[in-house]
MDTraj code that builds the backbone (N, CA, C; nanometers):
import mdtraj as md
import numpy as np

residues = "UNK UNK UNK UNK UNK UNK UNK UNK UNK UNK UNK UNK UNK UNK UNK UNK UNK UNK UNK UNK UNK UNK UNK UNK UNK UNK UNK UNK UNK UNK UNK UNK UNK UNK UNK UNK UNK UNK UNK UNK UNK UNK UNK UNK UNK UNK UNK UNK UNK UNK UNK UNK UNK UNK UNK UNK UNK UNK UNK UNK UNK UNK UNK UNK UNK UNK UNK UNK UNK UNK UNK UNK UNK UNK UNK UNK UNK UNK UNK UNK UNK UNK UNK UNK UNK UNK UNK UNK UNK UNK UNK UNK UNK UNK UNK UNK UNK UNK UNK UNK UNK UNK UNK UNK UNK UNK UNK UNK UNK UNK UNK UNK UNK UNK UNK UNK UNK UNK UNK UNK UNK UNK UNK UNK UNK UNK UNK UNK UNK UNK UNK UNK UNK UNK UNK UNK UNK UNK UNK UNK UNK UNK UNK UNK".split()
xyz = np.array([
    [9.7512, 6.5313, 11.2922],
    [9.7470, 6.5673, 11.4338],
    [9.6910, 6.7075, 11.4479],
    [9.5962, 6.7254, 11.5355],
    [9.5357, 6.8560, 11.5573],
    [9.6262, 6.9388, 11.6468],
    [9.6517, 7.0612, 11.6079],
    [9.7322, 7.1550, 11.6849],
    [9.6410, 7.2171, 11.7894],
    [9.6445, 7.1669, 11.9132],
    [9.5513, 7.2140, 12.0145],
    [9.5835, 7.3545, 12.0653],
    [9.6960, 7.4102, 12.0248],
    [9.7300, 7.5466, 12.0659],
    [9.6757, 7.6504, 11.9684],
    [9.6252, 7.6074, 11.8567],
    [9.5682, 7.6980, 11.7583],
    [9.4177, 7.7007, 11.7783],
    [9.3676, 7.8156, 11.8211],
    [9.2257, 7.8290, 11.8504],
    [9.1670, 7.9418, 11.7662],
    [9.0432, 7.9251, 11.7288],
    [8.9712, 8.0320, 11.6597],
    [8.9190, 8.1242, 11.7684],
    [8.9707, 8.2474, 11.7730],
    [8.9287, 8.3411, 11.8773],
    [8.8363, 8.4493, 11.8243],
    [8.8375, 8.4705, 11.6945],
    [8.7520, 8.5716, 11.6355],
    [8.7463, 8.5454, 11.4864],
    [8.6378, 8.5836, 11.4237],
    [8.6244, 8.5627, 11.2800],
    [8.5139, 8.6520, 11.2271],
    [8.5153, 8.6698, 11.0979],
    [8.4085, 8.7459, 11.0352],
    [8.4114, 8.7266, 10.8858],
    [8.2967, 8.7384, 10.8265],
    [8.2837, 8.7358, 10.6813],
    [8.2248, 8.8708, 10.6425],
    [8.2929, 8.9386, 10.5555],
    [8.2470, 9.0691, 10.5108],
    [8.1775, 9.0508, 10.3767],
    [8.0455, 9.0487, 10.3790],
    [7.9678, 9.0269, 10.2573],
    [7.9242, 9.1601, 10.1978],
    [7.9212, 9.1653, 10.0668],
    [7.8793, 9.2850, 9.9959],
    [7.7483, 9.2565, 9.9253],
    [7.6459, 9.3313, 9.9600],
    [7.5138, 9.3107, 9.9013],
    [7.4993, 9.3770, 9.7641],
    [7.5725, 9.4829, 9.7439],
    [7.5551, 9.5643, 9.6244],
    [7.6198, 9.4980, 9.5019],
    [7.5471, 9.4915, 9.3907],
    [7.5972, 9.4260, 9.2693],
    [7.7001, 9.5114, 9.1950],
    [7.6733, 9.6389, 9.1788],
    [7.7634, 9.7268, 9.1041],
    [7.7945, 9.8506, 9.1880],
    [7.8886, 9.8373, 9.2824],
    [7.9182, 9.9511, 9.3689],
    [7.9842, 10.0657, 9.2922],
    [7.9553, 10.1873, 9.3367],
    [8.0209, 10.3052, 9.2797],
    [8.1622, 10.3127, 9.3360],
    [8.2433, 10.4011, 9.2820],
    [8.3798, 10.4212, 9.3345],
    [8.3733, 10.4629, 9.4808],
    [8.2808, 10.5516, 9.5125],
    [8.2666, 10.5963, 9.6514],
    [8.2288, 10.4790, 9.7408],
    [8.1384, 10.3934, 9.6938],
    [8.1014, 10.2740, 9.7698],
    [8.2235, 10.1856, 9.7945],
    [8.3061, 10.1697, 9.6928],
    [8.4256, 10.0864, 9.7069],
    [8.5217, 10.1452, 9.8101],
    [8.5409, 10.2764, 9.8059],
    [8.6314, 10.3399, 9.9019],
    [8.5769, 10.3278, 10.0441],
    [8.4461, 10.3417, 10.0600],
    [8.3854, 10.3236, 10.1920],
    [8.4043, 10.1798, 10.2387],
    [8.3878, 10.0878, 10.1481],
    [8.4044, 9.9459, 10.1798],
    [8.5484, 9.9167, 10.2208],
    [8.6448, 9.9774, 10.1509],
    [8.7850, 9.9604, 10.1883],
    [8.8078, 10.0086, 10.3309],
    [8.7455, 10.1200, 10.3645],
    [8.7597, 10.1752, 10.5000],
    [8.6998, 10.0798, 10.6033],
    [8.5841, 10.0221, 10.5726],
    [8.5208, 9.9260, 10.6637],
    [8.6111, 9.8044, 10.6861],
    [8.6681, 9.7545, 10.5787],
    [8.7552, 9.6372, 10.5884],
    [8.8805, 9.6710, 10.6673],
    [8.9397, 9.7865, 10.6395],
    [9.0574, 9.8306, 10.7142],
    [9.0245, 9.8413, 10.8626],
    [8.9118, 9.9038, 10.8944],
    [8.8713, 9.9205, 11.0346],
    [8.8492, 9.7865, 11.1035],
    [8.7891, 9.6918, 11.0318],
    [8.7684, 9.5577, 11.0857],
    [8.9020, 9.4953, 11.1258],
    [9.0005, 9.5010, 11.0364],
    [9.1297, 9.4408, 11.0662],
    [9.2097, 9.5216, 11.1679],
    [9.1922, 9.6506, 11.1674],
    [9.2575, 9.7342, 11.2688],
    [9.2090, 9.6944, 11.4085],
    [9.0794, 9.6708, 11.4208],
    [9.0220, 9.6266, 11.5482],
    [9.0765, 9.4886, 11.5866],
    [9.0904, 9.3990, 11.4889],
    [9.1466, 9.2660, 11.5160],
    [9.2891, 9.2780, 11.5697],
    [9.3684, 9.3666, 11.5103],
    [9.5064, 9.3861, 11.5540],
    [9.5085, 9.4414, 11.6964],
    [9.4202, 9.5357, 11.7249],
    [9.4141, 9.5936, 11.8595],
    [9.3638, 9.4927, 11.9635],
    [9.2674, 9.4133, 11.9261],
    [9.1992, 9.3229, 12.0188],
    [9.2810, 9.1985, 12.0522],
    [9.3574, 9.1482, 11.9558],
    [9.4291, 9.0219, 11.9728],
    [9.5788, 9.0439, 11.9576],
    [9.6540, 8.9587, 12.0193],
    [9.8002, 8.9659, 12.0098],
    [9.8442, 8.8923, 11.8830],
    [9.8346, 8.9599, 11.7707],
    [9.8660, 8.8992, 11.6407],
    [10.0164, 8.9057, 11.6176],
    [10.0743, 8.7922, 11.5851],
    [10.2190, 8.7871, 11.5636],
    [10.2564, 8.7686, 11.4171],
    [10.1626, 8.7271, 11.3342],
    [10.1876, 8.7087, 11.1916],
    [10.0537, 8.6969, 11.1199],
    [10.0549, 8.7265, 10.9911],
    [9.9336, 8.7196, 10.9093],
    [9.9667, 8.6477, 10.7799],
    [9.8740, 8.5634, 10.7355],
    [9.8864, 8.4962, 10.6075],
    [9.7810, 8.5469, 10.5118],
    [9.8164, 8.5538, 10.3867],
    [9.7243, 8.6006, 10.2840],
    [9.7532, 8.5247, 10.1546],
    [9.6488, 8.5014, 10.0772],
    [9.6699, 8.4352, 9.9480],
    [9.7294, 8.5330, 9.8483],
    [9.8280, 8.4839, 9.7732],
    [9.8792, 8.5635, 9.6611],
    [9.7685, 8.5713, 9.5580],
    [9.7633, 8.6820, 9.4900],
    [9.6547, 8.7029, 9.3945],
    [9.6870, 8.6477, 9.2578],
    [9.5846, 8.5994, 9.1974],
    [9.5895, 8.5674, 9.0547],
    [9.4517, 8.5996, 9.0010],
    [9.4506, 8.6532, 8.8827],
    [9.3240, 8.6945, 8.8241],
    [9.2979, 8.6161, 8.6965],
    [9.1719, 8.5838, 8.6789],
    [9.1277, 8.5143, 8.5596],
    [9.0323, 8.6073, 8.4857],
    [8.9810, 8.5612, 8.3752],
    [8.8860, 8.6436, 8.3009],
    [8.7571, 8.6662, 8.3802],
    [8.7352, 8.5848, 8.4847],
    [8.6125, 8.5953, 8.5631],
    [8.6202, 8.6946, 8.6790],
    [8.7399, 8.7287, 8.7226],
    [8.7477, 8.8166, 8.8387],
    [8.8335, 8.9417, 8.8175],
    [8.8624, 8.9765, 8.6950],
    [8.9457, 9.0929, 8.6669],
    [8.8796, 9.2238, 8.7072],
    [8.7472, 9.2272, 8.7079],
    [8.6777, 9.3523, 8.7362],
    [8.7007, 9.4019, 8.8790],
    [8.7352, 9.3129, 8.9705],
    [8.7565, 9.3582, 9.1078],
    [8.9046, 9.3676, 9.1453],
    [8.9936, 9.3573, 9.0479],
    [9.1374, 9.3582, 9.0745],
    [9.1817, 9.4864, 9.1440],
    [9.1381, 9.6001, 9.0971],
    [9.1798, 9.7272, 9.1567],
    [9.1363, 9.7357, 9.3027],
    [9.0134, 9.6946, 9.3304],
    [8.9619, 9.6965, 9.4674],
    [9.0447, 9.6041, 9.5571],
    [9.0708, 9.4834, 9.5090],
    [9.1454, 9.3858, 9.5885],
    [9.2874, 9.4352, 9.6144],
    [9.3520, 9.4915, 9.5142],
    [9.4869, 9.5443, 9.5353],
    [9.4853, 9.6620, 9.6316],
    [9.3809, 9.7430, 9.6283],
    [9.3682, 9.8534, 9.7239],
    [9.3597, 9.8023, 9.8669],
    [9.2787, 9.7002, 9.8860],
    [9.2640, 9.6398, 10.0194],
    [9.3967, 9.5803, 10.0652],
    [9.4628, 9.5079, 9.9770],
    [9.5911, 9.4459, 10.0131],
    [9.6935, 9.5512, 10.0536],
    [9.6981, 9.6611, 9.9800],
    [9.7911, 9.7684, 10.0139],
    [9.7606, 9.8301, 10.1499],
    [9.6337, 9.8545, 10.1755],
    [9.5938, 9.9130, 10.3041],
    [9.6267, 9.8184, 10.4193],
    [9.5980, 9.6901, 10.4011],
    [9.6275, 9.5931, 10.5068],
    [9.7783, 9.5748, 10.5267],
    [9.8533, 9.5791, 10.4184],
    [9.9995, 9.5699, 10.4307],
    [10.0530, 9.6869, 10.5130],
    [10.0012, 9.8061, 10.4898],
    [10.0439, 9.9240, 10.5672],
    [10.0073, 9.9074, 10.7150],
    [9.8880, 9.8576, 10.7426],
    [9.8456, 9.8336, 10.8805],
    [9.9429, 9.7384, 10.9499],
    [9.9758, 9.6298, 10.8820],
    [10.0657, 9.5302, 10.9407],
    [10.2065, 9.5868, 10.9596],
    [10.2552, 9.6611, 10.8623],
    [10.3870, 9.7241, 10.8751],
    [10.3886, 9.8193, 10.9942],
    [10.2836, 9.9004, 11.0083],
    [10.2754, 9.9953, 11.1194],
    [10.2810, 9.9259, 11.2548],
    [10.2335, 9.8018, 11.2610],
    [10.2312, 9.7279, 11.3866],
    [10.3426, 9.6230, 11.3961],
    [10.4317, 9.6206, 11.2979],
    [10.5451, 9.5276, 11.3004],
    [10.5036, 9.3822, 11.2889],
    [10.3955, 9.3557, 11.2169],
    [10.3432, 9.2196, 11.2022],
    [10.3848, 9.1654, 11.0647],
    [10.4593, 9.0545, 11.0613],
    [10.5012, 8.9990, 10.9320],
    [10.3836, 8.9437, 10.8509],
    [10.3930, 8.9594, 10.7205],
    [10.2912, 8.9124, 10.6269],
    [10.3496, 8.7989, 10.5437],
    [10.2812, 8.6864, 10.5411],
    [10.3249, 8.5693, 10.4639],
    [10.2230, 8.5448, 10.3535],
    [10.2719, 8.5276, 10.2312],
    [10.1834, 8.5064, 10.1168],
    [10.2033, 8.3664, 10.0590],
    [10.0912, 8.3063, 10.0220],
    [10.0923, 8.1737, 9.9620],
    [9.9978, 8.1727, 9.8427],
    [10.0371, 8.1034, 9.7372],
    [9.9454, 8.0857, 9.6245],
    [9.8389, 7.9844, 9.6658],
    [9.7230, 7.9857, 9.6013],
    [9.6215, 7.8842, 9.6344],
    [9.6751, 7.7405, 9.6239],
    [9.7523, 7.7038, 9.5186],
    [9.8056, 7.5666, 9.5159],
    [9.9011, 7.5365, 9.6321],
    [9.9829, 7.6361, 9.6732],
    [10.0723, 7.6149, 9.7875],
    [9.9913, 7.5866, 9.9141],
    [9.8875, 7.6648, 9.9354],
    [9.8036, 7.6465, 10.0536],
    [9.7357, 7.5098, 10.0504],
    [9.6794, 7.4749, 9.9352],
    [9.6119, 7.3451, 9.9213],
    [9.7080, 7.2306, 9.9514],
    [9.8301, 7.2401, 9.9001],
    [9.9293, 7.1345, 9.9208],
    [9.9665, 7.1226, 10.0684],
    [9.9814, 7.2344, 10.1354],
    [10.0206, 7.2318, 10.2768],
    [9.9089, 7.1805, 10.3677],
    [9.7852, 7.1991, 10.3266],
    [9.6722, 7.1550, 10.4085],
    [9.6282, 7.0132, 10.3720],
    [9.6174, 6.9851, 10.2426],
    [9.5595, 6.8566, 10.2004],
    [9.6607, 6.7615, 10.1352],
    [9.7830, 6.8077, 10.1166],
    [9.8873, 6.7315, 10.0473],
    [9.8597, 6.7195, 9.8981],
    [9.7640, 6.7978, 9.8477],
    [9.7308, 6.7964, 9.7054],
    [9.7105, 6.9407, 9.6600],
    [9.8020, 6.9915, 9.5792],
    [9.7953, 7.1292, 9.5324],
    [9.6777, 7.1591, 9.4420],
    [9.6054, 7.0564, 9.4009],
    [9.4885, 7.0747, 9.3147],
    [9.3589, 7.0329, 9.3850],
    [9.3620, 7.0295, 9.5171],
    [9.2430, 6.9878, 9.5928],
    [9.1261, 7.0811, 9.5641],
    [9.0073, 7.0241, 9.5616],
    [8.8859, 7.1041, 9.5383],
    [8.8521, 7.1858, 9.6630],
    [8.7644, 7.2828, 9.6447],
    [8.7184, 7.3637, 9.7578],
    [8.6519, 7.2747, 9.8627],
    [8.5730, 7.1765, 9.8192],
    [8.5049, 7.0859, 9.9122],
    [8.6055, 7.0048, 9.9942],
    [8.7117, 6.9589, 9.9307],
    [8.8148, 6.8831, 10.0021],
    [8.8803, 6.9724, 10.1068],
    [8.9111, 7.0959, 10.0698],
    [8.9731, 7.1892, 10.1632],
    [8.8812, 7.2167, 10.2821],
    [8.7533, 7.2340, 10.2552],
    [8.6585, 7.2591, 10.3639],
    [8.6526, 7.1404, 10.4598],
    [8.6532, 7.0191, 10.4068],
    [8.6513, 6.8992, 10.4916],
    [8.7804, 6.8861, 10.5729],
    [8.8936, 6.9167, 10.5097],
    [9.0219, 6.9089, 10.5804],
    [9.0254, 7.0085, 10.6961],
    [8.9775, 7.1285, 10.6718],
    [8.9754, 7.2306, 10.7775],
    [8.8833, 7.1863, 10.8907],
    [8.7698, 7.1280, 10.8557],
    [8.6786, 7.0779, 10.9585],
    [8.7502, 6.9763, 11.0483],
    [8.8268, 6.8857, 10.9872],
    [8.8997, 6.7843, 11.0630],
    [9.0143, 6.8459, 11.1444],
    [9.0922, 6.9333, 11.0815],
    [9.2088, 6.9906, 11.1481],
    [9.1721, 7.0766, 11.2684],
    [9.0593, 7.1442, 11.2592],
    [9.0156, 7.2305, 11.3695],
    [8.9115, 7.1625, 11.4580],
    [8.8812, 7.0376, 11.4285],
    [8.7831, 6.9630, 11.5068],
    [8.6485, 7.0368, 11.5140],
    [8.6047, 7.0873, 11.3979],
    [8.4788, 7.1607, 11.3905],
    [8.3621, 7.0639, 11.3783],
    [8.2475, 7.1033, 11.4258],
    [8.1289, 7.0191, 11.4151],
    [8.0718, 7.0186, 11.2732],
    [8.0907, 7.1282, 11.2005],
    [8.0363, 7.1409, 11.0652],
    [8.1441, 7.1906, 10.9695],
    [8.1234, 7.1612, 10.8436],
    [8.2107, 7.2131, 10.7386],
    [8.1889, 7.3640, 10.7302],
    [8.2964, 7.4430, 10.7165],
    [8.2775, 7.5870, 10.7002],
    [8.1855, 7.6166, 10.5811],
    [8.0921, 7.7065, 10.6012],
    [7.9941, 7.7393, 10.4976],
    [8.0603, 7.8010, 10.3752],
    [8.1510, 7.8917, 10.3967],
    [8.2169, 7.9617, 10.2866],
    [8.3567, 7.9041, 10.2640],
    [8.3921, 7.8840, 10.1379],
    [8.5268, 7.8327, 10.1098],
    [8.6319, 7.9347, 10.1509],
    [8.5976, 8.0641, 10.1501],
    [8.6918, 8.1668, 10.1950],
    [8.7259, 8.1487, 10.3430],
    [8.6284, 8.1038, 10.4208],
    [8.6525, 8.0773, 10.5630],
    [8.7522, 7.9635, 10.5773],
    [8.7334, 7.8575, 10.5017],
    [8.8269, 7.7448, 10.5058],
    [8.9661, 7.7901, 10.4629],
    [8.9745, 7.8735, 10.3603],
    [9.1046, 7.9245, 10.3156],
    [9.1724, 8.0045, 10.4265],
    [9.0970, 8.0897, 10.4928],
    [9.1536, 8.1730, 10.5999],
    [9.2032, 8.0863, 10.7156],
    [9.1253, 7.9855, 10.7529],
    [9.1678, 7.8954, 10.8603],
    [9.2895, 7.8138, 10.8179],
    [9.2956, 7.7767, 10.6907],
    [9.4129, 7.7071, 10.6394],
    [9.5363, 7.7954, 10.6445],
    [9.5206, 7.9209, 10.6055],
    [9.6328, 8.0158, 10.6118],
    [9.6818, 8.0323, 10.7550],
    [9.5882, 8.0427, 10.8490],
    [9.6265, 8.0575, 10.9903],
    [9.7108, 7.9392, 11.0357],
    [9.6708, 7.8217, 10.9966],
    [9.7433, 7.7005, 11.0358],
    [9.8826, 7.6963, 10.9741],
    [9.8923, 7.7299, 10.8460],
    [10.0220, 7.7277, 10.7770],
    [10.1171, 7.8315, 10.8362],
    [10.0662, 7.9517, 10.8610],
    [10.1512, 8.0568, 10.9186],
    [10.1938, 8.0185, 11.0596],
    [10.1032, 7.9643, 11.1378],
    [10.1364, 7.9234, 11.2755],
    [10.2488, 7.8212, 11.2761],
    [10.2442, 7.7289, 11.1822],
    [10.3476, 7.6256, 11.1767],
    [10.4866, 7.6844, 11.1528],
    [10.4935, 7.7998, 11.0854],
    [10.6242, 7.8651, 11.0632],
    [10.6868, 7.9109, 11.1943],
    [10.6027, 7.9364, 11.2948],
    [10.6493, 7.9939, 11.4193],
    [10.6594, 7.8952, 11.5346],
    [10.6131, 7.7731, 11.5132],
    [10.6141, 7.6722, 11.6182],
    [10.7419, 7.5899, 11.6064],
    [10.8114, 7.5751, 11.7158],
    [10.9331, 7.4920, 11.7178],
    [10.8934, 7.3457, 11.7006],
    [10.9646, 7.2773, 11.6149],
    [10.9341, 7.1366, 11.5886],
    [11.0188, 7.0463, 11.6745],
])
top = md.Topology()
chain = top.add_chain()
for i, resn in enumerate(residues, 1):
    res = top.add_residue(resn, chain, resSeq=i)
    for name in ("N", "CA", "C"):
        top.add_atom(name, md.element.get_by_symbol(name[0]), res)
traj = md.Trajectory(xyz[None], top)
């Protein structure tokens, strides 16, 4: 069943063109990301936020420090505004959206397309993950 009260009101993908950013580049990027979310908090009446719990593999360890920096900054932003933060592992999110904790990225993208009644599959799997998180967090706050 589609939750007709859950609407996409704003979105963005923050892409990084640079292959090997310097420390200064990373700090500037953190500031850009913080500012983006600060504007979202100011612009919309946000009552809760969902985020994926982190896990690192041998393929993504190089960006761990940057990701933890961003998470810390966003956690502070949310605390300052009294907005609760809910964390889910990727398998938890997959299970709640597709009923299969091992669903592929393509399956998740198709499920999000159906759940939000989108005309097209989200281009980026991160977009599908974010929309899935929004749906899961919203369900925590909706009376059944």
